C-alpha positions as CSV (number, residue, x, y, z in Angstrom):
1,M,-109.6,23.8,20.7
2,Y,-109.9,24.3,24.4
3,F,-106.8,23.6,26.6
4,S,-108.4,23.8,30.1
5,D,-111.5,22.6,31.9
6,L,-113.2,26.0,31.7
7,A,-115.4,25.2,28.7
8,S,-116.8,22.2,30.5
9,T,-117.3,24.2,33.6
10,L,-119.3,26.9,31.8
11,Q,-121.5,24.3,30.1
12,H,-122.5,22.8,33.5
13,I,-123.2,26.0,35.4
14,S,-126.6,25.6,37.0
15,A,-129.4,27.9,35.9
16,D,-130.1,28.5,39.6
17,E,-126.6,29.9,40.1
18,K,-126.7,33.7,40.4
19,A,-123.0,34.6,40.1
20,V,-119.7,32.8,39.4
21,F,-116.2,34.1,39.7
22,V,-113.8,32.3,37.3
23,S,-110.2,33.0,38.1
24,G,-107.1,32.2,36.0
25,L,-103.5,33.3,35.6
26,P,-102.4,35.1,32.5
27,G,-102.6,32.9,29.5
28,S,-105.2,30.6,31.0
29,G,-107.6,31.2,28.2
30,K,-110.6,32.5,30.1
31,T,-111.3,35.3,27.7
32,F,-111.0,33.1,24.6
33,T,-113.3,30.5,26.2
34,A,-115.9,33.1,27.2
35,L,-116.0,34.6,23.7
36,Q,-116.2,31.1,22.2
37,F,-119.1,30.3,24.6
38,C,-121.0,33.4,23.5
39,A,-120.4,32.6,19.9
40,E,-122.0,29.2,20.4
41,H,-124.8,30.4,22.7
42,K,-126.2,33.4,21.0
43,G,-128.2,34.7,23.9
44,S,-125.2,35.1,26.2
45,L,-123.3,38.4,26.5
46,Y,-119.7,39.4,27.0
47,F,-118.4,42.7,28.4
48,S,-114.8,43.6,29.3
49,F,-113.5,46.4,31.5
50,K,-110.0,46.1,30.1
51,N,-108.4,49.5,29.6
52,L,-111.7,51.2,30.5
53,D,-112.8,53.2,33.6
54,T,-116.2,52.3,34.9
55,A,-118.0,55.4,33.6
56,F,-116.8,54.8,30.0
57,A,-117.3,51.1,30.3
58,L,-121.1,51.7,30.9
59,Q,-121.2,53.7,27.7
60,V,-119.2,51.1,25.7
61,F,-121.4,48.2,27.0
62,C,-124.6,50.0,26.1
63,N,-123.4,50.9,22.6
64,A,-122.4,47.3,22.0
65,H,-126.0,46.1,22.4
66,T,-128.3,49.1,21.8
67,E,-131.2,46.7,21.2
68,I,-131.0,45.7,24.9
69,F,-129.4,48.7,26.6
70,G,-130.5,51.6,24.5
71,G,-131.0,54.8,26.5
72,C,-129.3,53.5,29.7
73,E,-127.6,56.3,31.6
74,S,-126.6,54.5,34.8
75,W,-125.8,51.1,36.1
76,N,-129.3,50.9,37.6
77,D,-130.7,51.4,34.1
78,F,-128.2,48.8,32.7
79,F,-129.1,46.1,35.1
80,G,-132.8,46.9,34.8
81,C,-132.6,46.2,31.1
82,L,-130.4,43.1,31.7
83,K,-133.1,41.8,34.1
84,N,-135.8,42.2,31.4
85,Y,-133.5,40.5,28.8
86,G,-132.5,37.7,31.1
87,N,-136.0,36.7,32.0
88,K,-136.6,35.9,28.3
89,K,-133.2,34.4,27.4
90,H,-131.7,32.9,30.7
91,P,-128.2,33.8,29.5
92,L,-124.7,33.7,31.0
93,V,-123.5,37.3,31.2
94,F,-119.7,37.7,31.3
95,F,-117.8,40.7,32.9
96,D,-114.1,40.3,32.1
97,N,-111.3,42.1,33.9
98,A,-113.7,43.3,36.5
99,G,-111.0,43.6,39.1
100,E,-108.6,45.6,37.0
101,R,-109.3,49.0,38.5
102,N,-110.5,50.1,42.0
103,D,-113.3,52.3,40.6
104,K,-116.3,49.9,40.6
105,D,-118.1,50.6,43.8
106,D,-121.2,51.7,42.0
107,F,-121.1,48.8,39.6
108,Y,-120.8,46.2,42.4
109,A,-123.5,47.9,44.5
110,V,-126.0,47.7,41.7
111,L,-124.8,44.2,40.7
112,N,-125.4,43.0,44.2
113,N,-129.0,44.3,44.2
114,F,-129.4,42.6,40.8
115,L,-128.3,39.3,42.2
116,E,-130.8,39.6,45.0
117,S,-133.6,40.1,42.6
118,D,-135.6,37.4,40.7
119,S,-133.4,37.8,37.6
120,K,-133.0,34.7,35.5
121,S,-129.4,35.6,34.3
122,T,-126.2,34.1,35.6
123,V,-123.4,36.6,36.0
124,V,-119.9,35.3,35.3
125,L,-117.0,37.5,36.5
126,L,-113.6,36.7,35.0
127,G,-110.5,37.8,36.9
128,R,-107.2,36.8,38.6
129,P,-106.8,34.3,41.6
130,W,-105.6,37.1,43.9
131,E,-108.8,39.2,43.3
132,T,-111.9,38.9,45.5
133,P,-115.2,40.3,44.1
134,P,-117.3,42.0,46.8
135,I,-120.4,40.0,46.0
136,P,-121.6,36.5,47.0
137,C,-120.6,34.1,44.3
138,Q,-119.4,30.6,43.5
139,K,-115.6,30.6,43.0
140,V,-114.0,28.5,40.2
141,E,-110.3,28.3,39.4
142,I,-109.2,27.2,36.0
143,N,-107.3,23.9,36.0
144,Y,-104.7,23.2,33.3
145,F,-104.5,19.9,31.5
146,S,-102.3,17.2,32.9
147,M,-99.9,15.4,30.6
148,P,-102.2,12.4,30.2
149,Q,-105.1,14.7,29.5
150,L,-103.1,16.6,26.9
151,A,-102.1,13.4,25.1
152,D,-105.7,12.2,25.2
153,V,-107.6,15.4,24.2
154,C,-105.1,16.5,21.5
155,S,-104.4,12.9,20.2
156,L,-100.7,13.3,20.7
157,P,-98.1,10.5,21.2
158,N,-97.0,10.3,24.8
159,E,-93.5,11.5,24.3
160,T,-94.7,14.5,22.3
161,A,-97.4,15.3,24.9
162,A,-94.7,15.2,27.7
163,K,-92.4,17.5,25.7
164,L,-95.2,20.0,25.0
165,Y,-96.4,19.8,28.6
166,C,-92.9,20.7,29.9
167,L,-92.3,23.3,27.2
168,T,-95.5,25.3,27.8
169,G,-96.2,24.5,31.5
170,A,-99.7,23.5,30.0
171,I,-100.6,27.2,29.8
172,P,-103.4,27.3,27.2
173,A,-102.1,30.4,25.4
174,S,-98.9,28.6,24.6
175,L,-100.4,25.2,23.9
176,S,-102.6,26.8,21.2
177,L,-99.5,27.8,19.3
178,Y,-98.3,24.3,18.7
179,D,-98.5,23.1,15.1
180,D,-98.6,19.3,14.7
181,E,-97.6,19.7,11.1
182,L,-94.1,20.8,12.2
183,S,-91.4,18.8,14.1
184,F,-91.1,19.6,17.8
185,E,-87.8,21.4,17.2
186,D,-89.3,23.6,14.5
187,N,-92.2,24.4,16.8
188,V,-89.6,25.5,19.4
189,R,-88.0,27.8,16.8
190,A,-91.3,29.3,16.0
191,F,-92.0,29.9,19.8
192,L,-88.6,31.6,20.2
193,R,-89.5,34.9,18.5
194,T,-90.1,38.2,20.2
195,D,-93.5,38.5,18.6
196,S,-94.6,35.0,19.8
197,T,-97.2,34.7,22.6
198,F,-94.8,32.1,24.2
199,Y,-92.0,34.8,24.5
200,R,-94.3,37.7,25.4
201,L,-96.4,36.0,28.0
202,A,-93.9,36.1,30.9
203,A,-93.2,39.8,30.4
204,S,-97.0,40.5,30.1
205,W,-97.7,38.5,33.3
206,M,-95.1,40.6,35.2
207,N,-96.2,44.0,33.8
208,E,-99.8,43.2,34.8
209,S,-98.8,42.1,38.3
210,F,-96.3,44.7,39.3
211,R,-95.7,48.4,38.5
212,T,-91.9,47.9,38.4
213,P,-91.2,44.3,37.5
214,E,-87.5,44.7,37.1
215,S,-86.6,43.9,40.7
216,Y,-88.9,40.9,40.7
217,N,-87.3,39.7,37.5
218,T,-83.9,39.6,39.3
219,L,-85.3,37.3,42.0
220,L,-87.0,35.0,39.5
221,Y,-83.8,34.8,37.4
222,A,-81.9,33.9,40.6
223,M,-84.4,31.1,41.5
224,A,-84.4,29.7,37.9
225,N,-80.6,29.4,38.2
226,G,-80.4,27.5,41.4
227,Y,-80.4,30.3,44.1
228,N,-83.4,29.0,46.0
229,R,-82.8,29.8,49.7
230,I,-83.5,33.3,51.0
231,G,-79.9,33.9,51.9
232,D,-78.6,32.9,48.4
233,I,-81.3,35.0,46.7
234,A,-80.3,38.0,48.7
235,K,-76.6,37.5,48.0
236,F,-77.2,37.1,44.3
237,S,-79.6,40.1,44.0
238,G,-77.9,42.4,46.4
239,F,-81.2,43.1,48.1
240,P,-81.6,42.9,51.9
241,K,-83.2,39.7,53.2
242,N,-86.3,41.6,54.4
243,K,-86.8,43.1,50.9
244,C,-86.4,39.7,49.3
245,D,-88.9,38.3,51.7
246,K,-91.4,41.0,50.9
247,Y,-91.0,40.6,47.1
248,I,-91.1,36.8,47.3
249,K,-94.5,37.0,49.2
250,A,-95.8,39.2,46.4
251,L,-94.5,36.7,43.8
252,I,-96.2,33.8,45.6
253,E,-99.5,35.8,45.8
254,H,-99.4,36.3,42.0
255,G,-98.8,32.7,41.2
256,L,-95.2,33.2,40.1
257,V,-93.3,31.4,42.9
258,I,-93.9,28.4,45.2
259,K,-92.5,27.4,48.5
260,A,-91.0,23.9,48.8
261,P,-89.3,22.0,51.6
262,G,-85.5,22.1,51.2
263,E,-82.6,20.3,52.9
264,N,-82.2,20.4,56.7
265,G,-85.6,22.0,57.2
266,H,-84.8,25.1,55.1
267,T,-87.4,26.5,52.8
268,K,-86.6,26.9,49.1
269,Y,-88.3,29.1,46.6
270,L,-88.9,28.0,43.0
271,P,-90.5,29.6,39.9
272,A,-94.2,28.5,40.1
273,A,-94.9,24.9,39.6
274,N,-94.6,25.7,35.9
275,S,-91.8,24.7,33.7
276,Y,-92.5,27.5,31.3
277,L,-91.4,30.2,33.8
278,T,-88.2,28.3,34.6
279,L,-87.3,28.0,30.9
280,W,-88.1,31.7,30.3
281,Y,-86.1,33.1,33.1
282,K,-83.2,30.8,32.7
283,C,-82.8,31.1,28.9
284,L,-84.8,34.1,27.6
285,L,-84.8,37.0,30.1
286,T,-81.2,38.0,29.2
287,A,-81.1,36.6,25.6
288,V,-80.5,39.2,22.8
289,P,-82.7,38.6,19.7
290,N,-81.8,39.1,16.1
291,P,-83.1,42.2,14.3
292,D,-86.0,40.2,12.8
293,G,-87.1,39.0,16.3
294,S,-85.7,35.5,16.1
295,F,-83.0,34.1,18.2
296,G,-79.6,32.6,17.1
297,N,-78.6,29.0,17.1
298,D,-76.6,29.6,20.3
299,I,-79.7,30.6,22.2
300,F,-81.7,27.8,20.6
301,N,-79.1,25.2,21.5
302,Q,-78.8,26.5,25.1
303,F,-82.6,26.5,25.4
304,M,-82.9,22.9,24.2
305,Q,-80.1,21.7,26.4
306,V,-81.8,23.2,29.5
307,F,-85.1,21.8,28.3
308,N,-83.8,18.2,27.8
309,D,-81.2,17.9,30.6
310,E,-83.2,19.7,33.3
311,L,-87.0,20.0,32.6
312,M,-87.6,16.8,30.7
313,A,-85.2,14.9,33.0
314,D,-87.1,16.1,36.0
315,F,-90.4,15.2,34.5
316,Y,-89.2,11.7,33.6
317,K,-87.7,11.3,37.1
318,D,-91.2,12.0,38.6
319,M,-92.6,9.4,36.3
320,C,-90.0,6.9,37.5
321,D,-90.7,7.7,41.1
322,Y,-94.4,7.2,40.4
323,W,-93.7,3.8,38.8
324,L,-91.6,2.7,41.7
325,E,-94.2,3.9,44.3
326,E,-96.9,1.9,42.5
327,N,-94.8,-1.3,42.0
328,I,-92.1,-1.6,44.7
329,N,-94.1,-3.5,47.2
330,S,-94.9,-6.2,44.6
331,I,-91.2,-6.5,44.0
332,S,-89.9,-6.4,47.6
333,T,-90.8,-9.0,50.3
334,E,-90.8,-6.2,52.9
335,Y,-93.0,-3.0,53.0
336,I,-91.0,0.0,51.8
337,D,-92.1,3.6,52.1
338,T,-90.9,5.3,48.9
339,K,-91.6,8.7,50.5
340,N,-88.7,8.2,53.0
341,S,-86.2,10.8,51.8
342,S,-83.2,8.8,53.3
343,Y,-83.8,6.3,50.4
344,H,-83.4,8.9,47.7
345,N,-80.1,9.8,45.9
346,V,-78.0,7.2,47.8
347,K,-74.4,6.6,46.7
348,V,-73.4,3.0,46.9
349,G,-69.8,2.4,45.9
350,N,-69.3,4.2,42.6
351,V,-73.0,4.5,41.7
352,T,-75.5,7.1,42.9
353,F,-78.9,5.4,42.9
354,D,-82.1,7.4,42.6
355,F,-83.5,5.0,45.2
356,A,-81.8,2.5,47.5
357,C,-83.3,0.7,50.4
358,E,-80.8,-1.7,52.0
359,K,-82.9,-3.8,54.3
360,K,-82.7,-7.6,54.5
361,Q,-83.6,-7.7,50.9
362,A,-82.1,-4.6,49.3
363,V,-83.8,-2.7,46.4
364,Y,-81.7,-0.5,44.1
365,A,-83.3,1.7,41.5
366,Y,-81.4,3.6,38.8
367,Y,-83.1,6.1,36.5
368,D,-81.9,7.0,33.0
369,T,-84.0,10.1,32.5
370,T,-82.1,12.4,30.2
371,P,-83.3,12.2,26.6
372,G,-80.5,11.0,24.3
373,G,-78.8,9.1,27.2
374,K,-77.8,5.5,27.1
375,L,-77.6,2.5,29.3
376,T,-74.2,0.8,28.9
377,Q,-72.6,-2.5,30.0
378,K,-70.0,-0.5,31.9
379,L,-72.8,1.0,34.0
380,W,-74.3,-2.4,34.7
381,N,-70.9,-3.7,35.8
382,E,-70.5,-0.8,38.2
383,I,-74.1,-1.4,39.6
384,E,-73.3,-5.0,40.2
385,N,-69.9,-4.5,41.7
386,S,-71.2,-1.7,44.0
387,T,-74.2,-3.6,45.4
388,T,-72.6,-7.0,45.9
389,K,-70.0,-6.0,48.5
390,K,-72.5,-6.3,51.4
391,Q,-74.6,-9.2,50.2
392,P,-74.8,-11.5,47.2
393,F,-76.4,-10.5,43.9
394,Y,-79.4,-12.8,44.3
395,E,-80.5,-11.1,47.6
396,N,-80.9,-7.8,45.8
397,E,-83.7,-6.4,43.6
398,Y,-82.7,-4.1,40.8
399,V,-85.0,-1.6,39.0
400,I,-83.6,0.1,35.9
401,C,-86.0,2.8,34.5
402,T,-85.1,4.4,31.2
403,V,-86.7,6.9,28.8
404,N,-84.3,5.9,26.0
405,R,-84.0,2.8,23.9
406,V,-83.3,-0.3,26.1
407,P,-80.1,-2.1,24.9
408,D,-80.6,-5.8,24.1
409,S,-78.1,-6.7,26.8
410,F,-80.3,-5.2,29.4
411,W,-83.4,-7.1,28.2
412,T,-81.3,-10.2,28.3
413,L,-80.4,-9.5,31.9
414,S,-84.1,-9.2,32.9
415,K,-84.9,-12.5,31.1
416,R,-82.0,-14.3,32.8
417,Y,-82.5,-13.0,36.3
418,D,-85.9,-12.5,37.9
419,N,-84.5,-9.9,40.3
420,V,-83.6,-7.5,37.5
421,H,-86.5,-5.3,36.4
422,I,-86.2,-3.2,33.2
423,V,-88.8,-0.5,32.9
424,S,-89.0,1.1,29.4
425,Q,-90.5,4.5,28.5
426,K,-93.6,2.8,27.2
427,M,-94.1,1.0,30.6
428,L,-93.5,4.3,32.5
429,F,-96.2,6.1,30.5
430,A,-98.6,3.2,30.9
431,T,-98.4,3.4,34.7
432,Y,-98.4,7.2,34.7
433,K,-101.6,7.4,32.7
434,K,-103.4,4.5,34.3
435,E,-105.4,6.6,36.9
436,Y,-106.4,9.2,34.3
437,N,-107.5,6.5,31.8
438,K,-109.5,4.8,34.5
439,I,-111.6,8.0,35.0
440,A,-111.6,9.3,31.4
441,H,-112.2,6.0,29.7
442,P,-113.8,3.6,32.1
443,R,-114.1,0.1,30.9
444,F,-117.6,-1.4,30.6
445,V,-118.2,-4.1,33.3
446,P,-121.3,-6.1,32.9
447,S,-123.7,-5.9,35.9
448,F,-123.3,-9.6,36.7
449,V,-119.6,-9.3,37.2
450,K,-118.8,-8.5,40.9
């Protein structure tokens, strides 16, 4: 099964396209997808420069298809034979890892001449986002599945898809490991082995990107553990600020770190918009495995706690924010900009609301986003007491979003009072997936309906 949009992209490459550069981060599945494409389209060809210098690669490529390239002694010979072959077959010709070594001037010079000829082949170069092939080409970056797309394509329940999305960061190499015959927890145990792709991917990513990854690991570990400003990172690592700045720029270039706005105009740095890296650096970088490559229950329990209390809670909070953004102005009589940061994480009395806008008609939103949590009568009493000191209950609107079971007492409240809105996990997912479903599964509308 494919876990990105690359297969569809390859299927729709125009026959008029001379060259395409497909870039993807480690684990994005570009090699697997290219090999699978060639298996399904017998005329297409796949070559890889991985671990080969250019001179030896020429020999390997020719020996792989002697019926096409027999007797070739130079790249001119190779591309001459490819032109003859392509004019009969109109194939896609893949060159993987073409940017791995800086010894391909002859290869690219001849390739450029080949692309300017009347060849009927389309060349597809596979590489990393930070590489720039020295030829004119269409550039395509691999897009990972969204959570709604993952649920749809893999026929997964919404909650399972959300968990898998947060566990793997939607990286295809890790998604492909998931066994739907096992429980989610058993899948995690299988992932947490030193011989698992899930465990090895981060280290492989670092080793491919940097000659000495150890210093970069220190910075990523600091970020994953909450040291996100340059001064805090420097203090934790012991590196000078200018060194941290230089290393962080390199991490950003290689897709491992993102910049995000912080408080008071400060910039904060986070492991790339990918929950997998946060999990790996927070829980696995320093973890000691058992002799058989597994990890003990203490590591597993710590991993699951971070996963549920931080990553899943953050994902569900984003879902709640999205629901509120889509629905708040149908609840409130005044327009409210949900992007206004002053409305977020507001403490009123004894309760910190995820969103609170205290205009003439106040709106208070409370999110219960940690899996295994619970809404209680005590919480509701505190919400009511904290918000009715300034104005009466009936002048306020209350939104309670939860990813856990809704207690009967809260459903009763929403039925009794039209200003109390209970949003269940099912309702959150329905709103979150609405735009995706509208595009992926458009409803038939008869032509006479306007």
